Backbone atoms as SQL, in Angstrom:
CREATE TABLE atoms (id INTEGER PRIMARY KEY, chain TEXT, resi INTEGER, resn TEXT, atom TEXT, x REAL, y REAL, z REAL);
INSERT INTO atoms VALUES
  (1, 'A', 1, 'MET', 'N', -59.020, 31.936, 77.793),
  (2, 'A', 1, 'MET', 'CA', -58.303, 31.074, 78.141),
  (3, 'A', 1, 'MET', 'C', -58.151, 31.014, 79.893),
  (4, 'A', 2, 'THR', 'N', -58.389, 30.159, 80.617),
  (5, 'A', 2, 'THR', 'CA', -58.054, 30.529, 81.755),
  (6, 'A', 2, 'THR', 'C', -56.427, 30.857, 82.107),
  (7, 'A', 3, 'ARG', 'N', -56.167, 30.709, 83.788),
  (8, 'A', 3, 'ARG', 'CA', -54.627, 30.978, 84.224),
  (9, 'A', 3, 'ARG', 'C', -54.417, 29.501, 83.690),
  (10, 'A', 4, 'TRP', 'N', -54.709, 28.277, 83.914),
  (11, 'A', 4, 'TRP', 'CA', -54.298, 27.448, 84.325),
  (12, 'A', 4, 'TRP', 'C', -53.899, 27.087, 83.022),
  (13, 'A', 5, 'GLY', 'N', -54.811, 27.015, 82.272),
  (14, 'A', 5, 'GLY', 'CA', -54.652, 26.641, 80.872),
  (15, 'A', 5, 'GLY', 'C', -53.464, 27.442, 80.076),
  (16, 'A', 6, 'CYS', 'N', -53.159, 28.391, 80.457),
  (17, 'A', 6, 'CYS', 'CA', -52.092, 28.914, 79.304),
  (18, 'A', 6, 'CYS', 'C', -50.780, 28.481, 80.227),
  (19, 'A', 7, 'ILE', 'N', -50.899, 28.343, 81.830),
  (20, 'A', 7, 'ILE', 'CA', -49.431, 27.496, 82.242),
  (21, 'A', 7, 'ILE', 'C', -49.319, 26.410, 81.929),
  (22, 'A', 8, 'LEU', 'N', -50.541, 25.521, 81.493),
  (23, 'A', 8, 'LEU', 'CA', -50.070, 24.243, 81.335),
  (24, 'A', 8, 'LEU', 'C', -49.624, 24.236, 79.425),
  (25, 'A', 9, 'LEU', 'N', -50.292, 24.968, 78.886),
  (26, 'A', 9, 'LEU', 'CA', -49.815, 25.376, 77.456),
  (27, 'A', 9, 'LEU', 'C', -48.747, 25.776, 76.965),
  (28, 'A', 10, 'LEU', 'N', -47.974, 26.687, 78.127),
  (29, 'A', 10, 'LEU', 'CA', -46.635, 26.926, 77.397),
  (30, 'A', 10, 'LEU', 'C', -45.774, 26.246, 78.172),
  (31, 'A', 11, 'SER', 'N', -46.177, 25.237, 79.666),
  (32, 'A', 11, 'SER', 'CA', -44.974, 24.140, 79.942),
  (33, 'A', 11, 'SER', 'C', -45.238, 23.085, 79.043),
  (34, 'A', 12, 'LEU', 'N', -46.016, 22.785, 77.803),
  (35, 'A', 12, 'LEU', 'CA', -45.777, 21.900, 77.118),
  (36, 'A', 12, 'LEU', 'C', -44.995, 22.313, 76.059),
  (37, 'A', 13, 'VAL', 'N', -45.313, 23.702, 75.587),
  (38, 'A', 13, 'VAL', 'CA', -44.163, 24.190, 74.703),
  (39, 'A', 13, 'VAL', 'C', -42.814, 24.421, 75.045),
  (40, 'A', 14, 'ALA', 'N', -42.545, 24.437, 76.399),
  (41, 'A', 14, 'ALA', 'CA', -41.169, 24.628, 76.614),
  (42, 'A', 14, 'ALA', 'C', -40.821, 23.438, 77.141),
  (43, 'A', 15, 'LEU', 'N', -41.717, 21.967, 77.118),
  (44, 'A', 15, 'LEU', 'CA', -40.829, 21.006, 77.259),
  (45, 'A', 15, 'LEU', 'C', -40.649, 20.088, 76.378),
  (46, 'A', 16, 'SER', 'N', -41.358, 20.482, 75.141),
  (47, 'A', 16, 'SER', 'CA', -41.349, 19.684, 73.604),
  (48, 'A', 16, 'SER', 'C', -40.024, 19.500, 73.204),
  (49, 'A', 17, 'PRO', 'N', -38.712, 20.713, 72.799),
  (50, 'A', 17, 'PRO', 'CA', -38.013, 20.010, 72.978),
  (51, 'A', 17, 'PRO', 'C', -36.969, 19.121, 73.733),
  (52, 'A', 18, 'VAL', 'N', -37.242, 18.979, 74.997),
  (53, 'A', 18, 'VAL', 'CA', -36.774, 17.882, 75.832),
  (54, 'A', 18, 'VAL', 'C', -37.114, 16.736, 75.480),
  (55, 'A', 19, 'CYS', 'N', -38.404, 16.569, 75.634),
  (56, 'A', 19, 'CYS', 'CA', -39.019, 15.582, 74.978),
  (57, 'A', 19, 'CYS', 'C', -38.687, 14.542, 73.918),
  (58, 'A', 20, 'PHE', 'N', -38.433, 15.101, 72.811),
  (59, 'A', 20, 'PHE', 'CA', -37.591, 14.753, 71.418),
  (60, 'A', 20, 'PHE', 'C', -36.690, 14.666, 71.359),
  (61, 'A', 21, 'ALA', 'N', -35.757, 15.044, 72.123),
  (62, 'A', 21, 'ALA', 'CA', -34.087, 15.362, 71.967),
  (63, 'A', 21, 'ALA', 'C', -33.212, 14.040, 72.072),
  (64, 'A', 22, 'GLY', 'N', -33.963, 12.912, 72.531),
  (65, 'A', 22, 'GLY', 'CA', -32.842, 11.792, 72.552),
  (66, 'A', 22, 'GLY', 'C', -33.702, 10.766, 71.733),
  (67, 'A', 23, 'GLU', 'N', -34.267, 11.478, 69.919),
  (68, 'A', 23, 'GLU', 'CA', -34.613, 10.453, 69.084),
  (69, 'A', 23, 'GLU', 'C', -33.644, 10.795, 68.074),
  (70, 'A', 24, 'THR', 'N', -33.114, 9.393, 67.426),
  (71, 'A', 24, 'THR', 'CA', -31.888, 9.509, 66.801),
  (72, 'A', 24, 'THR', 'C', -32.585, 8.863, 65.271),
  (73, 'A', 25, 'PRO', 'N', -31.983, 9.944, 64.323),
  (74, 'A', 25, 'PRO', 'CA', -32.796, 10.195, 62.768),
  (75, 'A', 25, 'PRO', 'C', -32.649, 8.381, 62.297),
  (76, 'A', 26, 'VAL', 'N', -33.709, 8.462, 61.379),
  (77, 'A', 26, 'VAL', 'CA', -33.657, 7.298, 60.874),
  (78, 'A', 26, 'VAL', 'C', -32.646, 7.157, 59.776),
  (79, 'A', 27, 'ALA', 'N', -31.833, 5.668, 59.441),
  (80, 'A', 27, 'ALA', 'CA', -30.587, 5.679, 58.821),
  (81, 'A', 27, 'ALA', 'C', -31.386, 5.577, 57.384),
  (82, 'A', 28, 'ALA', 'N', -30.229, 5.748, 56.447),
  (83, 'A', 28, 'ALA', 'CA', -30.586, 5.808, 55.319),
  (84, 'A', 28, 'ALA', 'C', -30.518, 4.527, 54.740),
  (85, 'A', 29, 'ASP', 'N', -31.382, 3.968, 53.754),
  (86, 'A', 29, 'ASP', 'CA', -31.395, 2.573, 53.592),
  (87, 'A', 29, 'ASP', 'C', -30.161, 2.157, 52.182),
  (88, 'A', 30, 'PRO', 'N', -29.333, 1.516, 52.423),
  (89, 'A', 30, 'PRO', 'CA', -28.322, 1.378, 52.004),
  (90, 'A', 30, 'PRO', 'C', -28.242, 0.587, 50.328),
  (91, 'A', 31, 'LYS', 'N', -29.371, -0.043, 50.614),
  (92, 'A', 31, 'LYS', 'CA', -29.609, -0.428, 49.073),
  (93, 'A', 31, 'LYS', 'C', -30.595, 0.633, 48.322),
  (94, 'A', 32, 'ALA', 'N', -30.951, 2.046, 48.637),
  (95, 'A', 32, 'ALA', 'CA', -31.323, 2.803, 47.626),
  (96, 'A', 32, 'ALA', 'C', -30.272, 3.194, 46.588),
  (97, 'A', 33, 'PRO', 'N', -30.943, 3.573, 45.765),
  (98, 'A', 33, 'PRO', 'CA', -29.762, 4.062, 44.002),
  (99, 'A', 33, 'PRO', 'C', -29.537, 5.352, 44.427),
  (100, 'A', 34, 'VAL', 'N', -27.712, 5.739, 44.079),
  (101, 'A', 34, 'VAL', 'CA', -27.449, 6.517, 44.417),
  (102, 'A', 34, 'VAL', 'C', -27.960, 7.730, 43.088),
  (103, 'A', 35, 'LEU', 'N', -28.807, 8.661, 43.273),
  (104, 'A', 35, 'LEU', 'CA', -29.247, 9.877, 41.982),
  (105, 'A', 35, 'LEU', 'C', -28.148, 10.565, 41.313),
  (106, 'A', 36, 'ASP', 'N', -28.446, 10.766, 39.935),
  (107, 'A', 36, 'ASP', 'CA', -27.087, 11.483, 39.346),
  (108, 'A', 36, 'ASP', 'C', -28.329, 12.352, 38.913),
  (109, 'A', 37, 'HIS', 'N', -27.671, 14.219, 38.926),
  (110, 'A', 37, 'HIS', 'CA', -28.114, 14.982, 38.799),
  (111, 'A', 37, 'HIS', 'C', -27.593, 15.992, 37.688),
  (112, 'A', 38, 'ALA', 'N', -28.164, 16.067, 36.641),
  (113, 'A', 38, 'ALA', 'CA', -27.549, 17.242, 35.418),
  (114, 'A', 38, 'ALA', 'C', -28.331, 17.826, 35.444),
  (115, 'A', 39, 'SER', 'N', -28.083, 19.402, 35.915),
  (116, 'A', 39, 'SER', 'CA', -29.078, 20.819, 35.750),
  (117, 'A', 39, 'SER', 'C', -28.943, 21.009, 34.137),
  (118, 'A', 40, 'VAL', 'N', -29.975, 21.571, 34.111),
  (119, 'A', 40, 'VAL', 'CA', -30.360, 21.864, 32.718),
  (120, 'A', 40, 'VAL', 'C', -30.142, 23.264, 32.345),
  (121, 'A', 41, 'PHE', 'N', -29.497, 23.722, 33.472),
  (122, 'A', 41, 'PHE', 'CA', -28.987, 25.166, 33.025),
  (123, 'A', 41, 'PHE', 'C', -26.995, 24.968, 32.901),
  (124, 'A', 42, 'ASP', 'N', -26.562, 23.522, 32.744),
  (125, 'A', 42, 'ASP', 'CA', -25.168, 23.229, 32.735),
  (126, 'A', 42, 'ASP', 'C', -24.546, 24.017, 31.235),
  (127, 'A', 43, 'GLY', 'N', -25.321, 23.730, 30.525),
  (128, 'A', 43, 'GLY', 'CA', -24.892, 24.570, 28.996),
  (129, 'A', 43, 'GLY', 'C', -25.897, 25.963, 28.598),
  (130, 'A', 44, 'TYR', 'N', -26.218, 26.431, 29.330),
  (131, 'A', 44, 'TYR', 'CA', -26.512, 27.764, 29.632),
  (132, 'A', 44, 'TYR', 'C', -25.672, 28.850, 28.682),
  (133, 'A', 45, 'ARG', 'N', -26.021, 29.072, 27.736),
  (134, 'A', 45, 'ARG', 'CA', -25.169, 30.323, 27.354),
  (135, 'A', 45, 'ARG', 'C', -25.950, 32.010, 27.617),
  (136, 'A', 46, 'GLY', 'N', -25.748, 32.683, 27.969),
  (137, 'A', 46, 'GLY', 'CA', -26.295, 34.051, 28.278),
  (138, 'A', 46, 'GLY', 'C', -26.546, 34.883, 27.164),
  (139, 'A', 47, 'TYR', 'N', -27.355, 36.054, 26.929),
  (140, 'A', 47, 'TYR', 'CA', -28.050, 36.372, 25.967),
  (141, 'A', 47, 'TYR', 'C', -26.777, 37.593, 25.323),
  (142, 'A', 48, 'MET', 'N', -26.600, 37.384, 24.098),
  (143, 'A', 48, 'MET', 'CA', -25.519, 38.423, 23.472),
  (144, 'A', 48, 'MET', 'C', -26.193, 39.354, 22.045),
  (145, 'A', 49, 'PRO', 'N', -26.085, 40.302, 22.331),
  (146, 'A', 49, 'PRO', 'CA', -26.803, 41.292, 21.529),
  (147, 'A', 49, 'PRO', 'C', -25.956, 40.392, 20.105),
  (148, 'A', 50, 'GLN', 'N', -26.837, 40.365, 18.824),
  (149, 'A', 50, 'GLN', 'CA', -26.607, 40.160, 17.573),
  (150, 'A', 50, 'GLN', 'C', -26.707, 41.115, 16.868),
  (151, 'A', 51, 'THR', 'N', -25.940, 41.444, 15.592),
  (152, 'A', 51, 'THR', 'CA', -25.757, 42.482, 15.173),
  (153, 'A', 51, 'THR', 'C', -26.587, 42.072, 13.666),
  (154, 'A', 52, 'ALA', 'N', -27.710, 42.709, 13.327),
  (155, 'A', 52, 'ALA', 'CA', -28.716, 42.846, 12.021),
  (156, 'A', 52, 'ALA', 'C', -28.460, 43.799, 10.843),
  (157, 'A', 53, 'GLU', 'N', -28.545, 42.903, 9.597),
  (158, 'A', 53, 'GLU', 'CA', -28.370, 43.615, 8.462),
  (159, 'A', 53, 'GLU', 'C', -29.407, 45.040, 8.160),
  (160, 'A', 54, 'SER', 'N', -29.204, 46.152, 7.527),
  (161, 'A', 54, 'SER', 'CA', -30.419, 46.569, 7.552),
  (162, 'A', 54, 'SER', 'C', -31.778, 46.251, 6.924),
  (163, 'A', 55, 'TRP', 'N', -32.544, 46.865, 6.968),
  (164, 'A', 55, 'TRP', 'CA', -34.395, 46.109, 6.199),
  (165, 'A', 55, 'TRP', 'C', -34.181, 46.243, 4.653),
  (166, 'A', 56, 'ARG', 'N', -33.269, 47.139, 4.197),
  (167, 'A', 56, 'ARG', 'CA', -32.517, 47.321, 2.762),
  (168, 'A', 56, 'ARG', 'C', -32.087, 46.422, 2.312),
  (169, 'A', 57, 'HIS', 'N', -31.268, 45.913, 2.764),
  (170, 'A', 57, 'HIS', 'CA', -30.509, 45.352, 2.685),
  (171, 'A', 57, 'HIS', 'C', -31.044, 43.686, 2.365),
  (172, 'A', 58, 'SER', 'N', -32.298, 43.138, 3.413),
  (173, 'A', 58, 'SER', 'CA', -32.146, 42.086, 3.446),
  (174, 'A', 58, 'SER', 'C', -33.304, 41.791, 2.702),
  (175, 'A', 59, 'ASN', 'N', -34.127, 43.166, 2.185),
  (176, 'A', 59, 'ASN', 'CA', -35.215, 43.193, 0.996),
  (177, 'A', 59, 'ASN', 'C', -34.504, 42.912, 0.017),
  (178, 'A', 60, 'ASP', 'N', -33.491, 43.633, -0.373),
  (179, 'A', 60, 'ASP', 'CA', -32.567, 43.359, -2.341),
  (180, 'A', 60, 'ASP', 'C', -32.352, 41.972, -1.742),
  (181, 'A', 61, 'ARG', 'N', -31.848, 41.338, -0.798),
  (182, 'A', 61, 'ARG', 'CA', -30.936, 40.091, -0.866),
  (183, 'A', 61, 'ARG', 'C', -32.345, 38.629, -1.034),
  (184, 'A', 62, 'VAL', 'N', -33.587, 39.147, -0.244),
  (185, 'A', 62, 'VAL', 'CA', -34.625, 38.229, -1.108),
  (186, 'A', 62, 'VAL', 'C', -35.261, 38.361, -2.550),
  (187, 'A', 63, 'ARG', 'N', -34.979, 39.613, -2.986),
  (188, 'A', 63, 'ARG', 'CA', -35.032, 40.097, -4.169),
  (189, 'A', 63, 'ARG', 'C', -34.504, 39.367, -5.369),
  (190, 'A', 64, 'GLU', 'N', -33.082, 39.415, -5.049),
  (191, 'A', 64, 'GLU', 'CA', -32.030, 38.191, -5.702),
  (192, 'A', 64, 'GLU', 'C', -32.139, 36.894, -6.060),
  (193, 'A', 65, 'ILE', 'N', -32.726, 36.679, -4.546),
  (194, 'A', 65, 'ILE', 'CA', -32.858, 34.998, -4.395),
  (195, 'A', 65, 'ILE', 'C', -34.205, 34.547, -5.098),
  (196, 'A', 66, 'GLY', 'N', -35.049, 35.288, -5.312),
  (197, 'A', 66, 'GLY', 'CA', -36.644, 35.300, -5.801),
  (198, 'A', 66, 'GLY', 'C', -37.800, 35.488, -5.327),
  (199, 'A', 67, 'GLY', 'N', -37.741, 36.172, -4.204),
  (200, 'A', 67, 'GLY', 'CA', -38.705, 36.565, -3.702),
  (201, 'A', 67, 'GLY', 'C', -39.491, 35.736, -3.180),
  (202, 'A', 68, 'TRP', 'N', -41.079, 35.771, -2.274),
  (203, 'A', 68, 'TRP', 'CA', -41.444, 34.668, -1.356),
  (204, 'A', 68, 'TRP', 'C', -41.793, 33.688, -2.629),
  (205, 'A', 69, 'ARG', 'N', -41.807, 33.187, -3.864),
  (206, 'A', 69, 'ARG', 'CA', -42.058, 32.188, -4.359),
  (207, 'A', 69, 'ARG', 'C', -40.758, 31.699, -4.342),
  (208, 'A', 70, 'ALA', 'N', -39.567, 31.948, -4.327),
  (209, 'A', 70, 'ALA', 'CA', -38.659, 31.099, -4.192),
  (210, 'A', 70, 'ALA', 'C', -38.992, 30.437, -2.558),
  (211, 'A', 71, 'TYR', 'N', -38.931, 30.833, -1.362),
  (212, 'A', 71, 'TYR', 'CA', -39.246, 30.081, -0.516),
  (213, 'A', 71, 'TYR', 'C', -40.392, 29.209, -0.422),
  (214, 'A', 72, 'ALA', 'N', -41.575, 29.863, -1.506),
  (215, 'A', 72, 'ALA', 'CA', -42.701, 28.393, -1.329),
  (216, 'A', 72, 'ALA', 'C', -41.648, 27.383, -2.145),
  (217, 'A', 73, 'ARG', 'N', -41.130, 27.535, -3.229),
  (218, 'A', 73, 'ARG', 'CA', -40.577, 26.536, -4.271),
  (219, 'A', 73, 'ARG', 'C', -39.775, 25.668, -2.568),
  (220, 'A', 74, 'GLU', 'N', -38.871, 26.142, -2.224),
  (221, 'A', 74, 'GLU', 'CA', -38.461, 25.393, -1.227),
  (222, 'A', 74, 'GLU', 'C', -38.874, 24.743, -0.264),
  (223, 'A', 75, 'ALA', 'N', -40.361, 25.011, -0.045),
  (224, 'A', 75, 'ALA', 'CA', -41.237, 24.403, 1.053),
  (225, 'A', 75, 'ALA', 'C', -41.753, 23.274, 0.146),
  (226, 'A', 76, 'GLU', 'N', -42.211, 23.588, -0.834),
  (227, 'A', 76, 'GLU', 'CA', -42.806, 22.306, -2.008),
  (228, 'A', 76, 'GLU', 'C', -41.499, 21.240, -1.810),
  (229, 'A', 77, 'GLU', 'N', -40.451, 21.659, -2.337),
  (230, 'A', 77, 'GLU', 'CA', -39.548, 20.519, -2.213),
  (231, 'A', 77, 'GLU', 'C', -39.385, 19.546, -0.990),
  (232, 'A', 78, 'ALA', 'N', -38.874, 20.479, -0.011),
  (233, 'A', 78, 'ALA', 'CA', -39.174, 19.603, 1.262),
  (234, 'A', 78, 'ALA', 'C', -40.233, 18.747, 1.513),
  (235, 'A', 79, 'ALA', 'N', -41.478, 18.763, 1.230),
  (236, 'A', 79, 'ALA', 'CA', -42.462, 18.269, 1.234),
  (237, 'A', 79, 'ALA', 'C', -41.855, 16.450, 0.864),
  (238, 'A', 80, 'ASP', 'N', -41.963, 15.766, 1.697),
  (239, 'A', 80, 'ASP', 'CA', -41.723, 14.478, 2.087),
  (240, 'A', 80, 'ASP', 'C', -42.725, 13.585, 1.578),
  (241, 'A', 81, 'PRO', 'N', -43.151, 12.919, 0.221),
  (242, 'A', 81, 'PRO', 'CA', -44.120, 12.169, -0.468),
  (243, 'A', 81, 'PRO', 'C', -44.493, 11.463, 0.463),
  (244, 'A', 82, 'GLU', 'N', -43.424, 10.915, 1.489),
  (245, 'A', 82, 'GLU', 'CA', -43.989, 9.667, 1.981),
  (246, 'A', 82, 'GLU', 'C', -44.794, 9.486, 3.138),
  (247, 'A', 83, 'THR', 'N', -44.675, 11.029, 3.876),
  (248, 'A', 83, 'THR', 'CA', -45.715, 11.304, 4.715),
  (249, 'A', 83, 'THR', 'C', -47.372, 11.134, 3.819),
  (250, 'A', 84, 'ALA', 'N', -47.139, 11.362, 2.926),
  (251, 'A', 84, 'ALA', 'CA', -48.821, 11.493, 2.590),
  (252, 'A', 84, 'ALA', 'C', -49.146, 9.885, 3.245),
  (253, 'A', 85, 'GLU', 'N', -50.502, 9.992, 3.061),
  (254, 'A', 85, 'GLU', 'CA', -51.464, 8.720, 2.527),
  (255, 'A', 85, 'GLU', 'C', -51.053, 7.697, 1.716),
  (256, 'A', 86, 'PRO', 'N', -50.528, 6.657, 2.187),
  (257, 'A', 86, 'PRO', 'CA', -50.298, 5.361, 1.395),
  (258, 'A', 86, 'PRO', 'C', -51.598, 5.237, 0.168),
  (259, 'A', 87, 'ALA', 'N', -50.906, 4.642, -0.995),
  (260, 'A', 87, 'ALA', 'CA', -51.820, 4.414, -1.873),
  (261, 'A', 87, 'ALA', 'C', -53.155, 3.662, -2.100),
  (262, 'A', 88, 'GLY', 'N', -52.653, 2.223, -1.018),
  (263, 'A', 88, 'GLY', 'CA', -53.779, 1.034, -1.064),
  (264, 'A', 88, 'GLY', 'C', -54.212, 1.303, 0.157),
  (265, 'A', 89, 'ALA', 'N', -54.550, 2.530, 1.078),
  (266, 'A', 89, 'ALA', 'CA', -55.089, 3.044, 2.188),
  (267, 'A', 89, 'ALA', 'C', -56.611, 2.858, 2.197),
  (268, 'A', 90, 'GLU', 'N', -57.338, 2.274, 2.971),
  (269, 'A', 90, 'GLU', 'CA', -58.648, 2.630, 2.544),
  (270, 'A', 90, 'GLU', 'C', -59.338, 3.486, 3.517),
  (271, 'A', 91, 'PRO', 'N', -60.205, 4.151, 3.013),
  (272, 'A', 91, 'PRO', 'CA', -60.736, 5.286, 3.646),
  (273, 'A', 91, 'PRO', 'C', -61.739, 4.783, 4.852),
  (274, 'A', 92, 'LEU', 'N', -61.647, 5.202, 5.939),
  (275, 'A', 92, 'LEU', 'CA', -62.444, 4.661, 7.440),
  (276, 'A', 92, 'LEU', 'C', -63.994, 5.023, 7.078),
  (277, 'A', 93, 'PRO', 'N', -64.616, 4.165, 7.501),
  (278, 'A', 93, 'PRO', 'CA', -66.113, 4.056, 7.223),
  (279, 'A', 93, 'PRO', 'C', -67.039, 5.455, 7.624),
  (280, 'A', 94, 'ARG', 'N', -68.029, 6.396, 7.070),
  (281, 'A', 94, 'ARG', 'CA', -68.527, 7.479, 7.385),
  (282, 'A', 94, 'ARG', 'C', -68.930, 7.291, 9.019),
  (283, 'A', 95, 'ASP', 'N', -69.366, 6.352, 9.533),
  (284, 'A', 95, 'ASP', 'CA', -69.732, 6.156, 11.376),
  (285, 'A', 95, 'ASP', 'C', -68.766, 5.865, 11.961),
  (286, 'A', 96, 'HIS', 'N', -67.309, 5.447, 11.362),
  (287, 'A', 96, 'HIS', 'CA', -66.383, 5.502, 11.946),
  (288, 'A', 96, 'HIS', 'C', -65.882, 6.291, 13.271),
  (289, 'A', 97, 'PRO', 'N', -65.766, 6.382, 14.811),
  (290, 'A', 97, 'PRO', 'CA', -65.705, 7.795, 15.107),
  (291, 'A', 97, 'PRO', 'C', -64.050, 8.473, 15.250),
  (292, 'A', 98, 'HIS', 'N', -63.292, 8.061, 14.598),
  (293, 'A', 98, 'HIS', 'CA', -62.068, 8.825, 14.415),
  (294, 'A', 98, 'HIS', 'C', -62.059, 9.144, 13.239),
  (295, 'A', 99, 'ARG', 'N', -63.195, 9.326, 12.404),
  (296, 'A', 99, 'ARG', 'CA', -62.946, 9.986, 10.996),
  (297, 'A', 99, 'ARG', 'C', -63.392, 11.543, 10.886),
  (298, 'A', 100, 'SER', 'N', -62.966, 12.088, 10.797),
  (299, 'A', 100, 'SER', 'CA', -63.264, 13.680, 10.880),
  (300, 'A', 100, 'SER', 'C', -64.392, 13.930, 9.819),
  (301, 'A', 101, 'ALA', 'N', -64.926, 14.814, 10.286),
  (302, 'A', 101, 'ALA', 'CA', -66.036, 15.117, 9.604),
  (303, 'A', 101, 'ALA', 'C', -65.714, 16.086, 8.157),
  (304, 'A', 102, 'PRO', 'N', -66.484, 15.578, 7.341),
  (305, 'A', 102, 'PRO', 'CA', -66.293, 16.259, 5.483),
  (306, 'A', 102, 'PRO', 'C', -66.333, 17.536, 5.331);
């Protein structure tokens, strides 16, 4: 860059704050809604160590309850028959795009 180019560039940089100093900021729209902010951390609780039972005690308790079969029975009883497909529903035709492959 030439000497005059450097001087011109420096003078523009030096004068730029003076040129824009007279501008006033744009006023906020009075009709704009007020935003309500609720932080996701308002109800945050920090980590607290928990006491754990010994694995032997946990295994004994599961054995008393009935083992894995008791948990399977609970899951089966919790299954809601209303979530199954209704009895009167007709199956989709074979060429229907939403039908799953057999």
